N, C-alpha and C positions, 0 to 999 in steps of 0.2 A: 578462490571465489566458487563456492560449489552450492548451486540451487538443485536441490535434491528431494523436495517434498512430493511424493506421491500423490495421486487422486486418491480420495475415500471410496467408499461403498455405500455412505448414507449422509443425508444432510440437507439442507433446507433447498428450496428451489432456486436458482440462478435467477438474478434480477433480469427483466425482460425488457421490451422497447420503451416502454412508458419512463424507465429507469434512466434510461439513455438520455430522454429529455431534461429531465430533473438534474441530471449530472451536468449538463451544460450550462444550466442556471447556477447551480452550485460551483462549477468551475469559474464562471465570471466573478461572482464575490470572491473567490479565494483569490483570484489573481489580484484583486483590488485592495484586499484586507489582511491585516496582520492579527486580527482579532478572531474572536470564535464565531461560528455559525453553528446553530443547533447544538450549541454547548460544547462543540470540538473545535479543535485548532485544524485549519484545512491547510492543503498545499495542491498545486495541480501538477502531476506527474505527466511528463512527455517522455515515451519510449518510442522506440522503432519497432513496427509490426514483424515478427518473427517471419513470416509469409509474405506479406505485402511490400516490406521495406518503408512502409508510410510513417509518418508521426501519428503516435496515437496519445490521445490526453485523457487524463482519469483524475478527478478530484479525490484526494485521499485524506483520511484523518491522520494526524501525524503526532508524535511525541518527542519531546527532545533526548538526542543522544548524546554522548561525549564529544566534546571538542567542535560544538556548533553543528553536528550531523543530526539528521531527520530520522526517526524510526517509524517505520509504516508496517500494518499487517496484512498479509494477502488472505483476509478472511473469506470474501465473496458472501458474507453474510452467513457463514457456517455451511455453505453450499459443499456438495462432496469433491468438486473439482477445483483447482486453482485458477483465479482470475485471469483473464488473458494479459493484462498487464505484467503478470509473475513471470509468466512465460515468454513474454518480450523481454524481461529483465535477464531472464536466463539466456537467452541469445544474444543480447547486446547490452551487457552490463556498463560499459563505456560509453554508450550513447543515450544518454539520459540526461534531462533537464527537470529542475523544480522551480515552479513559480509561486510566488507569494508575495502579496504587498507591492505590487509594481517591480518586483526584481525577480530576474530569470537568473539561476545558477546551474552550471554544468556539474554533474554529480557522478560518482560512481557507486553502483550499487553493491552490496555485499550481504548475502543470506548469513544470519547468524545461528550458531550451532552450539550445542552443548552448554556450559557454564554461562556463556555470554548471552545466549538466548535466554537462558531461565531466569537471569536477572533483568533483561529487557522486560521480559513478560510479565514478572512480577510488577515492575514499573508500571507499564501498559494497563494491565487490569487493576491495579489499585486507582488509578485514574479515570479508566472506563469500564465500568462493570459490563458492559454489554458485550465485550469481546470474551468474558469468561462464559456467557452464554452460548457465543457462537462456538466456542471450544466443546461444548456439551451436544451441540446438534449434529457435528459432524463426527467422523471416526478418523480424520486426518490431523495431523500436527498442522497448526497454522503456522507458516513461514512468517518469520520475524526478519524485515530487511533494513539494514542500515544504509542510509544514502549520505554518502560523503562529499562536501565540496572539493573540486578538482583545483 
């Protein structure tokens, strides 16, 4: 399990405080629903803060992976830095849960590399073209994470 994507040197602005408020609303919907919101399948990812040790929740778009796993992208909207949830996963990959449709599942996080990442990336960008735009906005390779039920 290697989390190794460095910060980039250019990219979109990191989301601010208003985005946090919106995330709380979206997380509530994702917890209750298995459908789509704003055209995307959503889940709520709960990680353990790498510095604080506190539970941190983030709603994320997800894509189906093999054997019932979820694929998520640490895009941060194309920002130059990886999102905080990615850094939390790197610190505590076995202390993660996914919530969706009233169900909470303990998962293990694994960053994909090489051919596995390339195949997952093709699947993701075929389904959600906005991720292709994020890729061109920043000079970092956007990490693709597989969340596998434990």
